[in-house]
Every structure is written in C-alpha cells, then in structure tokens.
N, C-alpha and C positions, 0 to 999 in steps of 0.2 A: 271474558278478558283475554287478550292474546298474551302469548307466551313471550318472556323477555328474549330479545335476539342473542344468539350466541355470539360472544364478543371476543374477538382474536387480538391481541396486542403483540407487535413485532418490536424488538428492542435491539438497539446498538450498544454493545457493551464497551467499557473501557479497555484498551485504547484503541482507537482506530485512527481518525484524523480529526483536526480541529478546524479546518478552513471551510469544509463542505460536509455534508452527511454521507456517510458510507452508503451506498446504493442499496444494499440488500433489503431493508425495510421498506424503502420506496417502492421497489420492484414487488415485494409480497404483498404490500398493502394496495397497490393499484391493481394487481392481479385478484385479489380477494374481493376488492369491491367490484371489479368487473363481473364478478360471479354472485354478486348481491350479498356478499357477506359483510357484517358489520366489523370493520377492520380499522385499528388504529396504530399509532406508532410513537416511539419515544427514543431519543438519542441521550442515553444515560452517561456516555463518554464525554460528550460536551457538558453535560450538566455537572458531572463530577469536577471537571477542571474549573468551571465558572464558580462553583462553590468553594473549592480549595483557594483559587486565586481571586479573592475578595476580601474586603477589610475583616470580615467575620472569619474567613478561613485562615487567613494570616494570623488573626489574634489567637486561633485556636492552636495553630503551629507553635507560636511563641510560648502558649502555655505548656504544651508538652515538652518544649525545649528547657524550660525553667526546671523541669524535673531531672534534667540530664546534668551530672556534674561537670564543671567548667573543664577539667581536664580531659573530659571524654568527647568534647564537642571538636567538630573539624574545624579547618580555618573558614571553610565557606559559612558554616553555622555561627561561629564567632563574628564575622562580618556582618551577619544578617541581624544578629542581635544588636551590634553596635549601631547599625544604621536601621534599626525597626521602625522608628518613627518616620523615615523617609519612604520606607517600603508601605507602610500603613497609609500615608498620605497620597502615594502615586499609584497604588494598584487599581483602584476603581477608574480613574480617568485613563489610565494606560489601556485597560481592557477595552473601555470604550472607543478609544483611538483605533485599537486593532480591529474592533468591530464596525469601523466606519462611520461611527456616530459623533466623532469629534475631531474632524480633521485639523483644525487650526492648533490643536496641542503638538503637531508635529513640529512646529517652530521651536518649542521650549525643548523637546526630546532631542532635536538636533544640535542644540546649544550646549549639550553635554553638561548641564548643571542641574537638570531636574530630575532625572533617574539615578537612584544609587547604583554604583557600578562594582560588581564583584568579578570574580575569576573569569567568567565568560568574555568579558570585555578585553582580556588580555590578547585574545585572538587578533584584535585590531593592530596590536603591535608591529606585527609582520609586514603590515603594509606602509608603515611611516617611512617616508624617504629621507635622505641623508640630511636635508634641510629640516626635519621635523615638521614637514607639512602634513596636509589633510590625510589621515589614514584611509578615508573612504572615497578620495577624489577619483581613483582609477576605476571605480564601479559606479559612482554616481554624478561625478563631475560637478559643475557649479550648479545644476538644477537637481531634480530628482529628490526635492526635500521629502515628500511623503514616503517614498521607498527608502531612503536612508533612515527616516524615523521608525519605520516599520522594522528595520534590520536591528536597529538598537533596541527596541521594545521587545523584539524577540530575544535578544540576549540577556534583557532583563528578565523575562520569564523563565529562561533556562537557569539563569542564577538561582531563581526560587526553586525551581525543580531540582537543583542539586542539593538545595537545603532540605526538601522534603525527602530526598534519598538519603542524605546522611543522617538526618534526626528523626525521621517518622517510619520510612518504608524503603529498606535498601533495594527493594524490586522496582521502585516507581521510575516510569518513563513515559514521555508523551506518546510513544508509539508501541516500544516493545515492552510494555508492562508485564513483569514476572514471566517473560517468555520462556526462561528455561525450565519452568515446571512443566511445561507442555511439548516442547519441540521435540519430536522424535524421542519422547519418554516412553519406554518399554512398558512401564507399570504405572499404575495410578498412584502409587505410594507418595511421591513428592507433592502431588496435589492434594491428596487426602490429608497429609501432614500439615500442610500450609492451611487448608480449610478448618482443620481442628484446632489451630494454634489461637491463642488469645487475639482479638482484633487490634488494629491500630486506627490511627485517625483517618486514614484513606478508606479503610474498610468500613468504618463507622459513618463516615460521611455518604458513602455508596449504599449503605444499609438505609438510611434515612431517606434517601433519594428514590430508592426502590419501593419502600413502603409509600411514599408519596404518590409515585406513579400508579401503583396498584390501587390505592383509595381513589385517585382521580378517574381511572378508567373502568375499574370494576371488571377485569377480564374472566373470561372462562377457560382460555387457552393463551399461553405466553410462548411466543417464538423467539429464541435467542439465536442470532447468527453469528458465528466466530470465523471470521475470514483469516486470522492469523493466530499463531500461538500466544501472542501478546495481548489477545483478548480474551484467552480461555479462563484464567484464573478469575477475572472479575466476572465473567459469564457464570462459573459455578458459585461465586459469592452472591450473585443476583437471585440464581435459583434457590440457594440456601435460605435466603432471607423470605423468599415467597412461599417456600415449603413450610417454614416454620410459622408464618404468618397466617397462611390460608392454605391448608394442605387439599382443599378441594380444587384448587386451580391446578390445570395440567400444564406441563412444561415440555417443549421440545427443542431439541439443539440441532443445528445445522449449519452450513456455511462451508467456505473454502477449506478450514483446517480440517473439518470432520470428513469432507469428501476425499482429501488427500491422506490424512493420517490415521483415521480411525476405522478403516475399512475392514480391519479383523478384530475389532472391538469384542473383548469377552470379559472384561471386569465389571461384575454385577454392581460394585459400589458407585458407579456413575450413574445408576439408576436410583440411588438414594436422592439424587438431585433432579434428575430429569426422568420423564415418563417414556419419552420416546426420542430416539436419534435417527435422523433421515439422512440419506446420501444422495449426492447429485443434484441436478435441478429439482428445486422444491415444490414446483406447481403440482405436479401429479401426486407425490407422496402427501402432500398437505391436502388436497381434496379428498383423498382416501382417508386420511386421519379425521378430518372433519365428519365424514360420513360414519366413521367408526365412534366417534365420541358422541355423535347424536342418534346412535342407535340403529342406524340403516346398514351398517357393514360389520362384519366380524372381524376379530384381531387376525384372523388367518388370511385375509383379504387386504391387509395393509400393503404399501407398495414402498420398497427399498427402506426399510425401517427395522431398527433394532429395537427389542423390547425385553423386559425381564419376566421370565415365566413364574406366575404366581406360586406354583407348586414347588418346582424344583429351584427356584431362584437363579437359575442359570439364564445366560443372555442368549436370546434367539434372534436370528435375522429372518425377516419376513418379506418376501418379495412376491406378491401377486402379480405377475406381468400384466401391464396395460401400457399402451402407447403413452409416449410423452405428450405434452401440450404442446401443440405447434407453436413455433416462435412467433408467428403472425398473430396468435390468440392469446398471448399471455398478458395483453393490456399495456396501458401506459403507466409508467411508473409516477407515483404522486408523493410530494413532499408535505402534503397537508398534515398539519398538526406539529411539524418540526420549526424550530424558532429560527427561520433563516436570517434574520437580522442579528442573531446573537453569536454567529460563527466567527472565528478569528482568522484574520488574514495575516499569517505569519510570514516572516522573510528570513528563513535560516541561512540558506546558501544563496550566495549573491549571483552565481551563475544564471542567466535568463531562462534557461530550460528547467533546471533544477526547480526554480521558484514555483513552476506551475502546480507541482505536487502539494505546495503547503500555503500557496497564496491565491487568494480569489475564491469566489463561490461558484463552482462549476457544477451545472447539471450532469450527472453521470448517467451514461446511456450505452447500451450494447447495440450495435447495429447487425451483429451476426452471432449466433451461438457456435462456440467451438473454433477450430482453426481449419481453414480450407487446405493448408499444407499438411500438417500433422504427421511429419516424418523426421523432426529434428531428434537427435540421438539423445540429448541431454534433457529432453521435456517429457513431462508426464502424458505421452501420446495415447497411453493405454486407458486413460480415465475419460468419463464422459465430458467433463468441461473443456476437453481438447478433442476428443475423437468424434463427437456427433457434432457434425457441422450442418448449420441450418441459418439462411439469411432471410431477413424481411424484406418485402418489396420498398422501393424508394418512396412510393406512395403512403404506405404505412409509416415509415420512419419520420417523414416530414409531418404528417399528422400527429405524431406523437411529440416531435419538436415544436410544434404550435401549440400544442395543448400545454406543454410543460413550461413554454414561455408565458402563456397566459395565466398559468397558476403561480409562477415564482417571480414573474417580472424580470428574469435574468435571461440573459441571450447567450452566455458561455456555456459550451458542452464540452465534455471530456469523454470521448469514445473509448469505452474500456474493453475493447476486444482483445483477444488474444494476438490476432493480426487481422486488421481490417482489410477484407478483400478489395482489390483494385476495382474490379467491374462494379461492385456494389457502391463504392466511394464515388466512382464517375456517375452511376445513376443519382446518387443522393446528390452530388453536386449540381448536376442540372436540373434536378427537381426544385432545389432550393432556389436556383437562380430563376427558374420558369415562375415560381410563386413569389419571387421578390422578397424572401425570407432572409434577414440579415442576421447572421449569428456568427460567434467566433468559436473555433473549434480545434481540438488537437487529439491525437490518439496514436496507437501503436500499428506499425505495418511490417512487412517483409520488404526488403530492399530488392524487389524483382523487377525485372526489366520492363513489366508493364507500365511502370511510372515512368514514363517518358516525358520530355520537357512540356509537351503540351497538355499531358494529364496534370502534371504539377502545377501549371498555371491556372488550369480549370479549377483545380482544388483550392489554390489561393483566392481565386474569385469568389469562391463559395463561402469563404471564411476561415479556411485552414491557416493557423498560425505557427504550428509547430507539429513536428512527427518525431517518434521515436522508432528504432528498430535494431536489430540485432546483427551487429557485425562479428560478435563473439570473438573467437581467437582469429585475428586478420591474417589467416595463413590459409592458402588454397588447399593445401593437403589436409588440414585439419577441417577446414569447412567441408570438404568432401567426406571425411570421415564422420563429420556431424550430420551429414545428409541435410545440410542447409539449403542447398539449391541454388547458392549464389556464389560468384567469385569476388575477389576484391576489387578487381578492376570494375566488375559490374556495379558494385556498391558504390564506387567513386563517381560513376556516370549517373546513377540514380539521385544520390544524395547532392551532386551538384546541380541536378535539375530541380529539386526543391529549394535549395539555397538561392539559385538564380531567381526563383519566383518569390523570393522573400520569406520563406518558411524555414523557421528554426530546425536544425536537425541534431538529434541527440542520439548517440550510438551505445548501445549496450555492448560491453566488451567482457571478454572471460578470459581467465587464465587458470591453468592447473588442469587442463583437459587430459585425458589419457594419453600418454605417449608424447606429450608436449615437451620438448627439450628446451635448454637455455637458447640455443640457436633459434628455435621457433619463436620463443618469447621476445628475443632481440629484433627478429625480423617483423614480427607483428608491431612492435612498438614503432618501427621505422614506417611501416604503413600508416599507422596512426597519425604520426608526425606529418607525413605527406598529405594526408587528408584534412588535416587542420590548416596545414600550409596553403593549400589548393582552395580553401574555403568550402569544403565539401561539408564538413560537419563543424558545428560550434560548440559542442558539449558531448561529454561521455561519461561513462562510469565502469570500472574494472569490478566484476564480481569473481570471487573465487569459485571454480567449478565445485559443485557437489552432486555427487551420484545419489539418486532417489531409486527406491524400488520399483517404481512404476515407469522408469525410463528405459528405452533400449539399452543403454549401457548397464543399468542395474538388472536386466532381465537377460541380457546376453553378453556378460562381460568379456568373454573369450574373443568375441569380434573386435574388442577395442584394446586388446593386449593387455588386460589387466584381471586381476583376481579379487573377488570380494572377501571382505573379512566377515567372520560368522558374526551373526546377530544373537543376542540373548533371547530367551524365551519372552515372547510379546503378548499382552493381554490389554494394551491401551494403544499407544501411539506408534506407527511405523511409517518412516519416510526415508530420511538420510541412511546411507549405509557406506561404511568405510571401504576403501579399497587399496590394493597395493600395485604400484606403478613400477615396473623394472627399471624404467628410466631413471628413477631416484632423484629427480630434479627438485631442488630446495625452492618451492614455489612460495613459501612464506617470504623469503628474502627478497626473492623477484617481485612480489607483489607491492613492496614497500617502494621500489624503483618506479614501478608502473603508475602507482597513484600519484607519486611525487611528479612525475613527468606529465601526466594528464592534467593535474591541477593547474600547472605552469602553462600547458599548451592552451588551456581555456582562457587564460588570461593573456594570449599572444606572447607568451615568454619562452625563450629557449628553441624557438621553432627552427633556427638555423645551426643548431648544435648538433653533435654527433650524439646519437642515442645512447651510446655507451656511457656518457657523462653522468647519466642518472643513476646508473648501479654502482653500489658500493665496492663490490669486488670487480675482479677482471672477467669480463665476458667477451665473447668472439664479436668481431666485426660483423655487422648486418651484411647479408648476401643479396639485399634488395637493392636494385639501381636507384639511386636519388631521385631520378626523374620518372620512376616507374608510373606513378599517378598521374604526372603531368602528361605523359605519352598516351595513357588510357583516355585521357580528356582531349586529345588532339593538340595539346598545347606545344609540344616539342617535335 
C-alpha cells in the first residue's frame, strides 16, 4: 500500500481583494504541482465575505445587534435595523448581480427603489446639479446601466460593512482589516492581546470556514501568505484555529508583509501559531521545507527560514545558501480550486483607472522578478523583491498566458510587476500578435523614453488598455534627488504617447518627500494640472511619502537632508520610520488641497484655474510656465 501523498494547502487570508484571487496561492500551487507535489488552495478572504454578506450572515449580525442597548447603537446600525427586512431580501440577489450571475437585476438597482440606502449613498449628493438632475449622469451618461448598478450595489455593501464595524468588529474593513495591529508594530503585544480576546462574529465565522477547509483538504502543511498588514490578524486567527484543531498540521507564514516587516523577527510567541516563517521568493525555501518535513533535510539546511529552537525557545534564522529557482522555472500559476465565478466585481471609485483594481476578474501574472531600475530613493531597493531582477522569455510568458486562458476562460491580465521592462513588453507584444492571442492587459511601468509612440501603439495592438507609473513629486529637483531617472518633460512625452494610442494612464504622485517645500508642492500641482489639460494622464493618486528602513532615505538620511527619529526596541515588525525635515513644511494641510485638486482634475473640473485656488491658506505663485508641458510636446 503506497503512502499518502504529502499535501500542501495554500491559503489567502482576509482581507486581500474581492474581485479576483490574490495571486500568491496561484503561484505557489502552480509551482508545487510543477514539482509533482500534491498542492491545493483556498481563498478564505472571499469565503468570509460571502458568508457574512448572505441572508444567514445578516441574520447573525442582527441577532448580535439585538443584544446591544439602543442608546449604544450608531446611526448606521439604527438604520440597518429599521430596514432589516429589505437588507435580508436584497443581499442574495445583489451578491449574485456583483458576481455577474444576474445582470437583469441592474435595472431595478438603478431605479433606486430596490436597495435600502444608508450613509454611503450620501456621497452621491455632491454630484447633483442645480436642477436636481441625475447625480451619476457625469460618470455614466444615459447608458452604462451595468456600471451604474455596480456602483450603487458597492455603496450598499459598504453600508453593511459600516454596520459590521460599528456593531460587531471595530477593525472590520474590506481591505485594511485590523491593519493597525501589525503595521510597523515593534512588538507582538497588540496582536497577542487581540488573539487572546473573546471572539466576535467575524472571528467565529472565519473559525468555522477554516475548520471546513481543513476537513475538506486534509493537509499536512498549510502555507499562509500575508501580502499586507491588513491580512495579518486573520492569518493568525486561521493558524490559531488549525493549531487547536489538529496540532500535527504544520504551518508556514510568508508573503509581502513578512518579507518587508519581519526581517528582524525575534518574538518567540509568533511560533505558538506558525512553525516556520520564510523570507523573500518562496519557491526555494518551500522546497527545502518540504524536504525537511519529509525527513530528507535537517533543520540546519533550511533556506531563509525563521524557526523556534526547541531547547532554548529562542527564534533562530536559518539560511543554508542555495540558488533561487530561476524565474523561467517557477511554473505557471493555477487557479484550480478557487471559485472564479464567485468573486465580486465592485465599483467603488468611478474613475476608469481606479476601477481596474476592484472591478473585473483579472489573471494576475508577473513578467519579470524584481525591478530593472532599482535606484529610487523611496523604494525598498535593498530587498529581494526589488533588487533581484530576472525576466522570463516572451515565449515562456505567452505559453503561461495561453495555459491560464485555457484554465480560467478569462482573457484579462494584470501584470503585477514592480516596473515592467520595455524590452520585455515589446517582445511579449510581438509574440502575442505573432500567435494571434487576444488578451486585455494592464500593468505598472517607469515613464522612460524607451516608450516611444511606436512602442506605445504596439502595446495597444497587443491588448494594453491601461498603464500606471510613478511621476511621484512632479519636480525635476526632487525627481533627481529621488534618483527616479526621468524628468517631468519626459513623463509628458511618454504619457502622451500612451494616451494617443488609446491607453489609459494613471500617475502615482507623492508629496512630503524630504526637503519638499511649499513652493515645490505648488509647482508640482501646476505640472499635474498641465498634464491633465494636455491629455497626457487621465488618472492619479497622491500618496504621502513614508520613510522605510529598507530604502535609501532610511539607510542614508543625511544624503536627503533629514534625520531619523529613534525606533523603540523591535522584536516583531519593522518598516516605517519617522524623520525630521528641517524645512518644516505642513504637508498634512497641503495634502488636503492636492487631493481635492486631483479629484476635480480627474473629472475635467478646474483645469483652467490657478492652482493656488485649491489651497486653504496663502501659498506662493507657481514658478512653472503655464505652457511648459505644451512646449515639451511641441504644441507651442
């Protein structure tokens, strides 16, 4: 009688995203199967939301609310109770609509009489014109019924999520769930306290779903990948459940959060939940771990793995140096076992570029490991996921694309690279066209001069619908300080090439970079205004600069004119670090104006106004010529 195959279960923990599977488990499962390992996967983030946002889930929420005195209920909770019968009647068909299984319901949703409307719908009031017309006409016009309905249905789900947060779990979010318990937390104490506290309805629901997954798959090893701080708490809850139910199952923790924030892990309590914590690309550590668990490798020969020493109970980092698995050999991601017809196409933000992150079922694929530029001062360039650049051939990439389409039936791809290399994109586009493979794709790039109009058109011909890239602080002085390798005028020419090819362009923008002054900020906004006005970019988002310990700014602050604030003793997460900037600029106040201006620019509003009008206080006049971008484009 042959021995039972060693089974590995990869789990997506809450919360990641709801419109498409987070790709970590698809990558790991595909890789393990390419090595003849019995590997399966589960998306407990989606499962949790579908259970909570069901008739049974809403009834359970209502039962918990009934135990809360009326005087302690928030206005949102009161409104939910008052309209509970309508919520109960509408939740199942609305979820089916968002899953694409009942498109005709969109007519009723758009009629604004079907769904109960809570506080989230008040956001529509800002769009009502003076005559009291259609508040969404600017976004959807006379047509766009399905999109309009998806937006209204998303507001409806957000209303219910507010009720869950007010009445059940104050940490509940669709994306950043209990984020503060993990993000840059120097000690494990906040997480330990939360995990030791009495459970709530969200915890109990996740507990039951975890037990069901373990019973269904009977794994020997469970891999839990946490890409963001907002997935850490639930990951530990899942591990807690598995350890209590079946201590023989081994658990390993990895993913983007671990790779970034737990590189100096020393708190032994983490290993009450996980047996192993691995760093960086998971393929080689995972192969070593499987050898170890099956008796063919000692613990001393694990790769990039934290363990707890049985004798001393101290945390040890073991790294028997072996070469990483070549990117060409990591295999094709597989979504086998994930319920692809159950994901929710949400439409939270109406901007056509923003919606790509939450709307539609995208096959996520990496075309190159790491970043070919790896110089930006604000980026974690010292870490493996940035510093080790390795690309796959166009033939291999299109082979993977064809296999994924055959498996999923979906032709939409999101290339999740740090910055997709222009040479590889060109080769990929030519191979897609040569094989006559029709896909729609989008991804992240650097706005470098290699993206000339001819290449932009080639990418559009191959299926590119949108790109995003970092303009950061739109100031040549600060772009040089950032070692970004681009100028504002170059960005204008590159983005115009994409726009002229019919490709949507989203610009990542930044404020609060070291030594950035009020004048720099005003000038940057003027550049952004001109880029919108010239049709170079259609979408953008301002991020507040955060200094991380793994970035050039965090490692050499004196080169950027700032001093770092001391960190407390750290035994758990280490990433963000405070700094003192001698310029003393009030970036918080400026940020409000920047985001207000950008929101309006994305809707074509205020593009002919002086940028100073967006700021609450007095700011200096922009020193940027109002035709600077036009001249860079040869239009003046």
